[in-house]
A tleap script that builds the chain and sets N, CA, C and O, in Angstrom:
source leaprc.protein.ff14SB
mol = sequence {
  NMET ASP LEU LYS GLU LEU ARG LYS LEU PRO
  MET PRO LYS LEU ARG ASP VAL ALA LYS GLN
  GLU THR GLU LEU ASN ASN VAL VAL ALA MET
  GLU LYS GLU GLU LEU ILE LYS ALA ILE ALA
  ALA ALA LYS GLY ILE PRO TYR ASP GLU THR
  HIE LYS ASP LEU ASN ALA ILE HIE ALA VAL
  LYS GLN ASP ILE ARG GLU LEU GLN LYS ARG
  LYS ALA GLU LEU LEU SER SER ASN GLY ASP
  ARG GLN LYS VAL LYS ARG LEU ARG ARG LYS
  VAL LYS LEU MET LYS ARG VAL THR ARG HIE
  LEU ALA ARG ASP ALA LYS LEU ALA ALA ALA
  ALA ALA ALA ALA LYS PRO THR PRO PRO ALA
  CSER
}
set mol.1.N position { 108.917 115.768 119.176 }
set mol.1.CA position { 107.781 115.151 118.446 }
set mol.1.C position { 106.521 115.504 119.275 }
set mol.1.O position { 106.493 115.357 120.497 }
set mol.2.N position { 105.505 115.965 118.566 }
set mol.2.CA position { 104.248 116.276 119.256 }
set mol.2.C position { 103.141 115.332 118.844 }
set mol.2.O position { 103.365 114.432 118.035 }
set mol.3.N position { 101.970 115.517 119.376 }
set mol.3.CA position { 100.844 114.589 119.197 }
set mol.3.C position { 100.413 114.543 117.746 }
set mol.3.O position { 100.041 113.478 117.254 }
set mol.4.N position { 100.451 115.666 117.047 }
set mol.4.CA position { 100.067 115.736 115.635 }
set mol.4.C position { 100.990 114.854 114.814 }
set mol.4.O position { 100.520 114.108 113.955 }
set mol.5.N position { 102.295 114.924 115.057 }
set mol.5.CA position { 103.250 114.089 114.308 }
set mol.5.C position { 103.072 112.611 114.619 }
set mol.5.O position { 103.230 111.768 113.735 }
set mol.6.N position { 102.742 112.287 115.878 }
set mol.6.CA position { 102.492 110.883 116.222 }
set mol.6.C position { 101.293 110.325 115.466 }
set mol.6.O position { 101.327 109.189 114.991 }
set mol.7.N position { 100.251 111.108 115.356 }
set mol.7.CA position { 99.039 110.632 114.661 }
set mol.7.C position { 99.292 110.433 113.182 }
set mol.7.O position { 98.602 109.641 112.541 }
set mol.8.N position { 100.267 111.133 112.627 }
set mol.8.CA position { 100.537 110.984 111.169 }
set mol.8.C position { 101.346 109.740 110.875 }
set mol.8.O position { 101.329 109.265 109.739 }
set mol.9.N position { 102.059 109.187 111.856 }
set mol.9.CA position { 102.905 108.044 111.647 }
set mol.9.C position { 102.106 106.796 111.393 }
set mol.9.O position { 101.043 106.620 111.989 }
set mol.10.N position { 102.585 105.911 110.517 }
set mol.10.CA position { 101.906 104.617 110.364 }
set mol.10.C position { 102.221 103.723 111.585 }
set mol.10.O position { 103.131 103.998 112.367 }
set mol.11.N position { 101.449 102.675 111.706 }
set mol.11.CA position { 101.606 101.781 112.860 }
set mol.11.C position { 103.003 101.203 113.013 }
set mol.11.O position { 103.520 101.223 114.130 }
set mol.12.N position { 103.647 100.692 111.984 }
set mol.12.CA position { 104.982 100.143 112.184 }
set mol.12.C position { 105.976 101.130 112.757 }
set mol.12.O position { 106.785 100.777 113.615 }
set mol.13.N position { 105.918 102.384 112.281 }
set mol.13.CA position { 106.823 103.391 112.803 }
set mol.13.C position { 106.477 103.791 114.211 }
set mol.13.O position { 107.364 104.075 115.016 }
set mol.14.N position { 105.164 103.818 114.527 }
set mol.14.CA position { 104.738 104.087 115.927 }
set mol.14.C position { 105.268 103.013 116.862 }
set mol.14.O position { 105.741 103.320 117.956 }
set mol.15.N position { 105.193 101.746 116.438 }
set mol.15.CA position { 105.754 100.677 117.272 }
set mol.15.C position { 107.218 100.821 117.450 }
set mol.15.O position { 107.709 100.573 118.551 }
set mol.16.N position { 107.966 101.208 116.441 }
set mol.16.CA position { 109.383 101.409 116.543 }
set mol.16.C position { 109.670 102.542 117.542 }
set mol.16.O position { 110.553 102.412 118.390 }
set mol.17.N position { 108.943 103.619 117.444 }
set mol.17.CA position { 109.134 104.731 118.359 }
set mol.17.C position { 108.897 104.262 119.778 }
set mol.17.O position { 109.666 104.587 120.683 }
set mol.18.N position { 107.831 103.498 119.974 }
set mol.18.CA position { 107.457 103.037 121.311 }
set mol.18.C position { 108.558 102.118 121.889 }
set mol.18.O position { 108.887 102.202 123.072 }
set mol.19.N position { 109.110 101.258 121.049 }
set mol.19.CA position { 110.147 100.328 121.516 }
set mol.19.C position { 111.471 101.033 121.771 }
set mol.19.O position { 112.148 100.746 122.758 }
set mol.20.N position { 111.845 101.950 120.891 }
set mol.20.CA position { 113.169 102.562 121.025 }
set mol.20.C position { 113.203 103.695 122.053 }
set mol.20.O position { 114.170 103.797 122.807 }
set mol.21.N position { 112.200 104.530 122.102 }
set mol.21.CA position { 112.274 105.737 122.851 }
set mol.21.C position { 111.535 105.679 124.208 }
set mol.21.O position { 111.666 106.593 125.021 }
set mol.22.N position { 110.753 104.594 124.451 }
set mol.22.CA position { 110.028 104.448 125.713 }
set mol.22.C position { 110.238 103.018 126.229 }
set mol.22.O position { 110.803 102.163 125.548 }
set mol.23.N position { 109.770 102.800 127.434 }
set mol.23.CA position { 109.873 101.464 128.021 }
set mol.23.C position { 108.556 100.747 127.984 }
set mol.23.O position { 108.238 100.006 128.914 }
set mol.24.N position { 107.782 100.937 126.953 }
set mol.24.CA position { 106.439 100.305 126.861 }
set mol.24.C position { 106.597 98.861 126.466 }
set mol.24.O position { 107.486 98.485 125.701 }
set mol.25.N position { 105.675 98.041 127.030 }
set mol.25.CA position { 105.666 96.622 126.694 }
set mol.25.C position { 104.364 96.302 125.926 }
set mol.25.O position { 103.346 96.980 126.067 }
set mol.26.N position { 104.450 95.239 125.109 }
set mol.26.CA position { 103.292 94.753 124.392 }
set mol.26.C position { 102.716 95.784 123.449 }
set mol.26.O position { 101.500 95.962 123.389 }
set mol.27.N position { 103.585 96.475 122.700 }
set mol.27.CA position { 103.123 97.499 121.813 }
set mol.27.C position { 102.481 96.926 120.532 }
set mol.27.O position { 101.731 97.613 119.838 }
set mol.28.N position { 102.786 95.683 120.245 }
set mol.28.CA position { 102.229 95.013 119.066 }
set mol.28.C position { 100.739 94.797 119.167 }
set mol.28.O position { 100.018 94.820 118.169 }
set mol.29.N position { 100.290 94.589 120.388 }
set mol.29.CA position { 98.833 94.290 120.617 }
set mol.29.C position { 98.019 95.562 120.712 }
set mol.29.O position { 96.791 95.476 120.716 }
set mol.30.N position { 98.609 96.713 120.789 }
set mol.30.CA position { 97.884 97.968 121.011 }
set mol.30.C position { 97.319 98.507 119.670 }
set mol.30.O position { 97.908 98.366 118.598 }
set mol.31.N position { 96.154 99.121 119.815 }
set mol.31.CA position { 95.577 99.849 118.662 }
set mol.31.C position { 96.247 101.174 118.518 }
set mol.31.O position { 96.931 101.604 119.446 }
set mol.32.N position { 96.090 101.858 117.391 }
set mol.32.CA position { 96.876 103.055 117.088 }
set mol.32.C position { 96.658 104.152 118.124 }
set mol.32.O position { 97.630 104.705 118.639 }
set mol.33.N position { 95.413 104.479 118.439 }
set mol.33.CA position { 95.170 105.596 119.369 }
set mol.33.C position { 95.647 105.275 120.753 }
set mol.33.O position { 96.154 106.144 121.462 }
set mol.34.N position { 95.487 104.004 121.153 }
set mol.34.CA position { 95.978 103.538 122.451 }
set mol.34.C position { 97.498 103.656 122.523 }
set mol.34.O position { 98.051 104.062 123.545 }
set mol.35.N position { 98.154 103.304 121.446 }
set mol.35.CA position { 99.625 103.409 121.371 }
set mol.35.C position { 100.074 104.865 121.455 }
set mol.35.O position { 101.022 105.187 122.172 }
set mol.36.N position { 99.389 105.746 120.718 }
set mol.36.CA position { 99.722 107.140 120.705 }
set mol.36.C position { 99.579 107.712 122.158 }
set mol.36.O position { 100.442 108.459 122.618 }
set mol.37.N position { 98.500 107.353 122.846 }
set mol.37.CA position { 98.272 107.757 124.187 }
set mol.37.C position { 99.359 107.310 125.114 }
set mol.37.O position { 99.788 108.080 125.974 }
set mol.38.N position { 99.813 106.112 124.976 }
set mol.38.CA position { 100.878 105.554 125.806 }
set mol.38.C position { 102.220 106.228 125.554 }
set mol.38.O position { 102.974 106.506 126.487 }
set mol.39.N position { 102.503 106.482 124.301 }
set mol.39.CA position { 103.762 107.191 123.945 }
set mol.39.C position { 103.737 108.582 124.477 }
set mol.39.O position { 104.738 109.062 125.009 }
set mol.40.N position { 102.600 109.257 124.348 }
set mol.40.CA position { 102.481 110.636 124.838 }
set mol.40.C position { 102.648 110.650 126.327 }
set mol.40.O position { 103.313 111.548 126.844 }
set mol.41.N position { 102.085 109.711 127.053 }
set mol.41.CA position { 102.229 109.694 128.489 }
set mol.41.C position { 103.704 109.429 128.896 }
set mol.41.O position { 104.209 110.036 129.840 }
set mol.42.N position { 104.355 108.549 128.194 }
set mol.42.CA position { 105.761 108.191 128.503 }
set mol.42.C position { 106.703 109.362 128.203 }
set mol.42.O position { 107.708 109.546 128.890 }
set mol.43.N position { 106.384 110.126 127.210 }
set mol.43.CA position { 107.264 111.246 126.797 }
set mol.43.C position { 106.840 112.544 127.441 }
set mol.43.O position { 107.533 113.550 127.288 }
set mol.44.N position { 105.759 112.562 128.137 }
set mol.44.CA position { 105.307 113.813 128.777 }
set mol.44.C position { 104.620 114.783 127.810 }
set mol.44.O position { 104.545 115.983 128.076 }
set mol.45.N position { 104.137 114.273 126.723 }
set mol.45.CA position { 103.396 115.087 125.731 }
set mol.45.C position { 101.946 115.181 126.173 }
set mol.45.O position { 101.324 114.158 126.458 }
set mol.46.N position { 101.406 116.362 126.234 }
set mol.46.CA position { 99.990 116.485 126.640 }
set mol.46.C position { 99.109 115.783 125.601 }
set mol.46.O position { 99.188 116.049 124.401 }
set mol.47.N position { 98.270 114.879 126.108 }
set mol.47.CA position { 97.366 114.096 125.218 }
set mol.47.C position { 95.991 114.710 125.208 }
set mol.47.O position { 95.412 114.976 126.261 }
set mol.48.N position { 95.471 114.934 124.035 }
set mol.48.CA position { 94.167 115.578 123.848 }
set mol.48.C position { 93.146 114.462 123.604 }
set mol.48.O position { 93.177 113.795 122.570 }
set mol.49.N position { 92.259 114.273 124.553 }
set mol.49.CA position { 91.236 113.213 124.467 }
set mol.49.C position { 90.161 113.552 123.415 }
set mol.49.O position { 89.288 112.728 123.142 }
set mol.50.N position { 90.217 114.732 122.839 }
set mol.50.CA position { 89.139 115.173 122.017 }
set mol.50.C position { 89.327 114.931 120.524 }
set mol.50.O position { 89.012 115.792 119.703 }
set mol.51.N position { 89.836 113.768 120.186 }
set mol.51.CA position { 89.998 113.444 118.772 }
set mol.51.C position { 88.700 112.955 118.203 }
set mol.51.O position { 87.769 112.625 118.938 }
set mol.52.N position { 88.636 112.908 116.921 }
set mol.52.CA position { 87.423 112.481 116.207 }
set mol.52.C position { 87.114 111.008 116.512 }
set mol.52.O position { 88.010 110.250 116.884 }
set mol.53.N position { 85.909 110.626 116.361 }
set mol.53.CA position { 85.547 109.233 116.479 }
set mol.53.C position { 86.062 108.540 115.232 }
set mol.53.O position { 85.344 108.407 114.241 }
set mol.54.N position { 87.315 108.098 115.288 }
set mol.54.CA position { 87.977 107.565 114.118 }
set mol.54.C position { 87.337 106.298 113.590 }
set mol.54.O position { 87.335 106.071 112.381 }
set mol.55.N position { 86.809 105.488 114.444 }
set mol.55.CA position { 86.187 104.215 113.992 }
set mol.55.C position { 84.945 104.487 113.139 }
set mol.55.O position { 84.748 103.859 112.099 }
set mol.56.N position { 84.105 105.434 113.593 }
set mol.56.CA position { 82.920 105.742 112.839 }
set mol.56.C position { 83.261 106.366 111.493 }
set mol.56.O position { 82.701 105.990 110.463 }
set mol.57.N position { 84.180 107.317 111.509 }
set mol.57.CA position { 84.589 107.984 110.276 }
set mol.57.C position { 85.247 106.997 109.335 }
set mol.57.O position { 84.997 107.028 108.130 }
set mol.58.N position { 86.067 106.140 109.854 }
set mol.58.CA position { 86.712 105.091 109.025 }
set mol.58.C position { 85.695 104.181 108.357 }
set mol.58.O position { 85.813 103.857 107.175 }
set mol.59.N position { 84.708 103.778 109.120 }
set mol.59.CA position { 83.674 102.857 108.563 }
set mol.59.C position { 82.913 103.539 107.447 }
set mol.59.O position { 82.638 102.929 106.414 }
set mol.60.N position { 82.570 104.810 107.651 }
set mol.60.CA position { 81.858 105.517 106.593 }
set mol.60.C position { 82.731 105.677 105.343 }
set mol.60.O position { 82.264 105.485 104.220 }
set mol.61.N position { 83.988 106.025 105.549 }
set mol.61.CA position { 84.878 106.161 104.414 }
set mol.61.C position { 85.109 104.875 103.637 }
set mol.61.O position { 85.279 104.889 102.418 }
set mol.62.N position { 85.112 103.748 104.375 }
set mol.62.CA position { 85.218 102.448 103.722 }
set mol.62.C position { 83.985 102.207 102.835 }
set mol.62.O position { 84.100 101.699 101.720 }
set mol.63.N position { 82.816 102.576 103.346 }
set mol.63.CA position { 81.594 102.429 102.552 }
set mol.63.C position { 81.657 103.317 101.290 }
set mol.63.O position { 81.220 102.916 100.211 }
set mol.64.N position { 82.212 104.530 101.458 }
set mol.64.CA position { 82.346 105.424 100.304 }
set mol.64.C position { 83.241 104.813 99.231 }
set mol.64.O position { 82.951 104.888 98.038 }
set mol.65.N position { 84.322 104.215 99.680 }
set mol.65.CA position { 85.227 103.582 98.708 }
set mol.65.C position { 84.562 102.459 97.941 }
set mol.65.O position { 84.783 102.313 96.739 }
set mol.66.N position { 83.758 101.672 98.612 }
set mol.66.CA position { 83.034 100.557 97.979 }
set mol.66.C position { 82.035 101.116 96.958 }
set mol.66.O position { 81.923 100.574 95.858 }
set mol.67.N position { 81.311 102.181 97.296 }
set mol.67.CA position { 80.365 102.775 96.396 }
set mol.67.C position { 81.065 103.353 95.176 }
set mol.67.O position { 80.554 103.264 94.060 }
set mol.68.N position { 82.213 103.935 95.386 }
set mol.68.CA position { 82.982 104.503 94.260 }
set mol.68.C position { 83.496 103.404 93.321 }
set mol.68.O position { 83.563 103.602 92.108 }
set mol.69.N position { 83.857 102.251 93.884 }
set mol.69.CA position { 84.229 101.102 93.031 }
set mol.69.C position { 83.085 100.647 92.201 }
set mol.69.O position { 83.252 100.373 91.013 }
set mol.70.N position { 81.864 100.551 92.817 }
set mol.70.CA position { 80.738 100.113 92.084 }
set mol.70.C position { 80.377 101.112 91.006 }
set mol.70.O position { 79.958 100.717 89.918 }
set mol.71.N position { 80.528 102.391 91.281 }
set mol.71.CA position { 80.228 103.449 90.284 }
set mol.71.C position { 81.210 103.324 89.108 }
set mol.71.O position { 80.826 103.441 87.944 }
set mol.72.N position { 82.477 103.084 89.442 }
set mol.72.CA position { 83.472 102.974 88.341 }
set mol.72.C position { 83.166 101.753 87.469 }
set mol.72.O position { 83.341 101.800 86.251 }
set mol.73.N position { 82.714 100.673 88.083 }
set mol.73.CA position { 82.351 99.466 87.305 }
set mol.73.C position { 81.180 99.746 86.405 }
set mol.73.O position { 81.161 99.320 85.251 }
set mol.74.N position { 80.196 100.464 86.924 }
set mol.74.CA position { 79.026 100.798 86.100 }
set mol.74.C position { 79.428 101.726 84.953 }
set mol.74.O position { 78.959 101.551 83.828 }
set mol.75.N position { 80.274 102.693 85.217 }
set mol.75.CA position { 80.707 103.618 84.152 }
set mol.75.C position { 81.498 102.917 83.076 }
set mol.75.O position { 81.338 103.212 81.892 }
set mol.76.N position { 82.387 101.953 83.489 }
set mol.76.CA position { 83.215 101.277 82.491 }
set mol.76.C position { 82.420 100.268 81.651 }
set mol.76.O position { 82.790 99.960 80.518 }
set mol.77.N position { 81.317 99.757 82.230 }
set mol.77.CA position { 80.526 98.781 81.441 }
set mol.77.C position { 79.314 99.431 80.822 }
set mol.77.O position { 78.373 98.741 80.430 }
set mol.78.N position { 79.318 100.800 80.722 }
set mol.78.CA position { 78.169 101.518 80.155 }
set mol.78.C position { 76.877 101.068 80.814 }
set mol.78.O position { 75.879 100.757 80.164 }
set mol.79.N position { 76.948 101.051 82.141 }
set mol.79.CA position { 75.769 100.648 82.952 }
set mol.79.C position { 74.649 101.656 82.947 }
set mol.79.O position { 74.679 102.637 82.203 }
set mol.80.N position { 73.689 101.417 83.757 }
set mol.80.CA position { 72.486 102.218 83.885 }
set mol.80.C position { 72.855 103.554 84.499 }
set mol.80.O position { 73.440 103.589 85.582 }
set mol.81.N position { 72.524 104.675 83.823 }
set mol.81.CA position { 72.904 106.009 84.264 }
set mol.81.C position { 72.156 106.374 85.545 }
set mol.81.O position { 72.658 107.153 86.355 }
set mol.82.N position { 70.967 105.820 85.731 }
set mol.82.CA position { 70.194 106.096 86.948 }
set mol.82.C position { 70.914 105.516 88.160 }
set mol.82.O position { 70.986 106.145 89.215 }
set mol.83.N position { 71.452 104.295 87.992 }
set mol.83.CA position { 72.209 103.674 89.126 }
set mol.83.C position { 73.412 104.510 89.437 }
set mol.83.O position { 73.717 104.745 90.607 }
set mol.84.N position { 74.116 104.972 88.406 }
set mol.84.CA position { 75.315 105.819 88.626 }
set mol.84.C position { 74.895 107.116 89.397 }
set mol.84.O position { 75.585 107.566 90.312 }
set mol.85.N position { 73.802 107.655 89.007 }
set mol.85.CA position { 73.320 108.878 89.658 }
set mol.85.C position { 73.016 108.604 91.142 }
set mol.85.O position { 73.369 109.400 92.012 }
set mol.86.N position { 72.352 107.458 91.419 }
set mol.86.CA position { 72.048 107.131 92.790 }
set mol.86.C position { 73.290 106.879 93.638 }
set mol.86.O position { 73.335 107.260 94.808 }
set mol.87.N position { 74.315 106.227 93.038 }
set mol.87.CA position { 75.553 106.023 93.728 }
set mol.87.C position { 76.290 107.341 94.029 }
set mol.87.O position { 76.898 107.497 95.088 }
set mol.88.N position { 76.224 108.283 93.076 }
set mol.88.CA position { 76.870 109.615 93.298 }
set mol.88.C position { 76.173 110.284 94.503 }
set mol.88.O position { 76.840 110.846 95.372 }
set mol.89.N position { 74.841 110.219 94.546 }
set mol.89.CA position { 74.135 110.851 95.657 }
set mol.89.C position { 74.500 110.213 96.983 }
set mol.89.O position { 74.729 110.910 97.971 }
set mol.90.N position { 74.555 108.882 97.008 }
set mol.90.CA position { 74.927 108.187 98.250 }
set mol.90.C position { 76.336 108.612 98.702 }
set mol.90.O position { 76.557 108.872 99.885 }
set mol.91.N position { 77.274 108.680 97.765 }
set mol.91.CA position { 78.638 109.102 98.118 }
set mol.91.C position { 78.636 110.510 98.695 }
set mol.91.O position { 79.298 110.786 99.695 }
set mol.92.N position { 77.878 111.403 98.048 }
set mol.92.CA position { 77.808 112.784 98.507 }
set mol.92.C position { 77.226 112.868 99.928 }
set mol.92.O position { 77.709 113.623 100.772 }
set mol.93.N position { 76.173 112.071 100.165 }
set mol.93.CA position { 75.588 112.077 101.513 }
set mol.93.C position { 76.510 111.468 102.564 }
set mol.93.O position { 76.552 111.922 103.708 }
set mol.94.N position { 77.225 110.464 102.172 }
set mol.94.CA position { 78.144 109.863 103.139 }
set mol.94.C position { 79.332 110.758 103.465 }
set mol.94.O position { 79.826 110.767 104.592 }
set mol.95.N position { 79.769 111.488 102.496 }
set mol.95.CA position { 80.835 112.467 102.728 }
set mol.95.C position { 80.342 113.524 103.735 }
set mol.95.O position { 81.082 113.966 104.614 }
set mol.96.N position { 79.074 113.908 103.573 }
set mol.96.CA position { 78.520 114.843 104.498 }
set mol.96.C position { 78.486 114.284 105.914 }
set mol.96.O position { 78.731 115.005 106.882 }
set mol.97.N position { 78.179 112.995 106.028 }
set mol.97.CA position { 78.134 112.357 107.300 }
set mol.97.C position { 79.501 112.402 107.988 }
set mol.97.O position { 79.562 112.633 109.196 }
set mol.98.N position { 80.585 112.188 107.264 }
set mol.98.CA position { 81.922 112.256 107.833 }
set mol.98.C position { 82.223 113.646 108.313 }
set mol.98.O position { 82.839 113.806 109.367 }
set mol.99.N position { 81.823 114.640 107.597 }
set mol.99.CA position { 82.058 116.018 108.040 }
set mol.99.C position { 81.272 116.312 109.321 }
set mol.99.O position { 81.784 116.970 110.227 }
set mol.100.N position { 80.026 115.824 109.396 }
set mol.100.CA position { 79.216 116.023 110.580 }
set mol.100.C position { 79.808 115.294 111.782 }
set mol.100.O position { 79.785 115.817 112.896 }
set mol.101.N position { 80.340 114.085 111.565 }
set mol.101.CA position { 80.968 113.345 112.672 }
set mol.101.C position { 82.203 114.115 113.204 }
set mol.101.O position { 82.431 114.205 114.411 }
set mol.102.N position { 82.970 114.654 112.273 }
set mol.102.CA position { 84.147 115.400 112.707 }
set mol.102.C position { 83.747 116.689 113.444 }
set mol.102.O position { 84.366 117.036 114.450 }
set mol.103.N position { 82.747 117.380 112.969 }
set mol.103.CA position { 82.281 118.584 113.580 }
set mol.103.C position { 81.712 118.293 114.957 }
set mol.103.O position { 81.983 119.041 115.895 }
set mol.104.N position { 80.927 117.222 115.110 }
set mol.104.CA position { 80.344 116.894 116.387 }
set mol.104.C position { 81.436 116.557 117.395 }
set mol.104.O position { 81.353 116.959 118.555 }
set mol.105.N position { 82.457 115.821 116.962 }
set mol.105.CA position { 83.587 115.540 117.866 }
set mol.105.C position { 84.297 116.816 118.312 }
set mol.105.O position { 84.702 116.925 119.469 }
set mol.106.N position { 84.450 117.769 117.415 }
set mol.106.CA position { 85.113 118.994 117.713 }
set mol.106.C position { 84.265 119.813 118.738 }
set mol.106.O position { 84.816 120.393 119.674 }
set mol.107.N position { 82.941 119.850 118.549 }
set mol.107.CA position { 82.063 120.536 119.455 }
set mol.107.C position { 82.089 119.896 120.851 }
set mol.107.O position { 82.090 120.582 121.873 }
set mol.108.N position { 82.109 118.595 120.853 }
set mol.108.CA position { 82.149 117.884 122.177 }
set mol.108.C position { 83.476 118.190 122.883 }
set mol.108.O position { 83.517 118.329 124.105 }
set mol.109.N position { 84.550 118.293 122.110 }
set mol.109.CA position { 85.844 118.597 122.696 }
set mol.109.C position { 85.852 119.989 123.274 }
set mol.109.O position { 86.429 120.199 124.341 }
set mol.110.N position { 85.243 120.938 122.621 }
set mol.110.CA position { 85.179 122.318 123.073 }
set mol.110.C position { 84.318 122.395 124.307 }
set mol.110.O position { 84.647 123.143 125.228 }
set mol.111.N position { 83.250 121.669 124.365 }
set mol.111.CA position { 82.395 121.677 125.552 }
set mol.111.C position { 83.099 121.018 126.743 }
set mol.111.O position { 82.941 121.468 127.878 }
set mol.112.N position { 83.846 119.994 126.502 }
set mol.112.CA position { 84.600 119.310 127.583 }
set mol.112.C position { 85.696 120.235 128.102 }
set mol.112.O position { 85.965 120.236 129.303 }
set mol.113.N position { 86.326 121.009 127.252 }
set mol.113.CA position { 87.361 121.912 127.647 }
set mol.113.C position { 86.798 123.100 128.419 }
set mol.113.O position { 87.452 123.628 129.319 }
set mol.114.N position { 85.620 123.507 128.078 }
set mol.114.CA position { 84.973 124.662 128.760 }
set mol.114.C position { 84.343 124.303 130.081 }
set mol.114.O position { 84.005 125.186 130.870 }
set mol.115.N position { 84.179 123.011 130.337 }
set mol.115.CA position { 83.536 122.612 131.574 }
set mol.115.C position { 84.463 122.941 132.773 }
set mol.115.O position { 85.611 122.500 132.817 }
set mol.116.N position { 83.942 123.717 133.734 }
set mol.116.CA position { 84.766 124.073 134.865 }
set mol.116.C position { 85.079 122.890 135.776 }
set mol.116.O position { 84.237 122.007 135.940 }
set mol.117.N position { 86.268 122.852 136.371 }
set mol.117.CA position { 86.584 121.779 137.280 }
set mol.117.C position { 86.079 122.126 138.641 }
set mol.117.O position { 86.114 123.293 139.030 }
set mol.118.N position { 85.597 121.130 139.402 }
set mol.118.CA position { 85.071 121.396 140.706 }
set mol.118.C position { 86.205 121.766 141.673 }
set mol.118.O position { 87.311 121.238 141.554 }
set mol.119.N position { 85.941 122.666 142.625 }
set mol.119.CA position { 87.014 123.072 143.538 }
set mol.119.C position { 87.394 121.942 144.479 }
set mol.119.O position { 86.533 121.199 144.952 }
set mol.120.N position { 88.679 121.817 144.746 }
set mol.120.CA position { 89.170 120.767 145.651 }
set mol.120.C position { 88.919 121.185 147.083 }
set mol.120.O position { 89.195 122.325 147.457 }
set mol.121.N position { 88.400 120.275 147.887 }
set mol.121.CA position { 88.153 120.608 149.284 }
set mol.121.C position { 88.917 119.748 150.218 }
set mol.121.O position { 88.811 119.910 151.434 }
savepdb mol mol.pdb
quit
């Protein structure tokens, strides 16, 4: 099992993996990324610190879902077309924000990987 597979697992399955295959304690209180990091360390899987800022992306996507619900309500009730148009624009802009957040995280990861390590003396 690699890091990519661990990130795809839902929390209940991650907790089961942590309990069965590692000697980790208090896995119920851990957040997903923290749990993935602990499992990776216990199994000797190299952990990549350069993941996306999941909290920011998740918050933006939650806002997108809310806007899409409001848009669907307006469309079903034959609401104001201008309001629907504004909501579509907001959704489009917010999707762009998620892409930018992901790209920025990727660039930061590449910069961190390219940074030379100081020589040990």
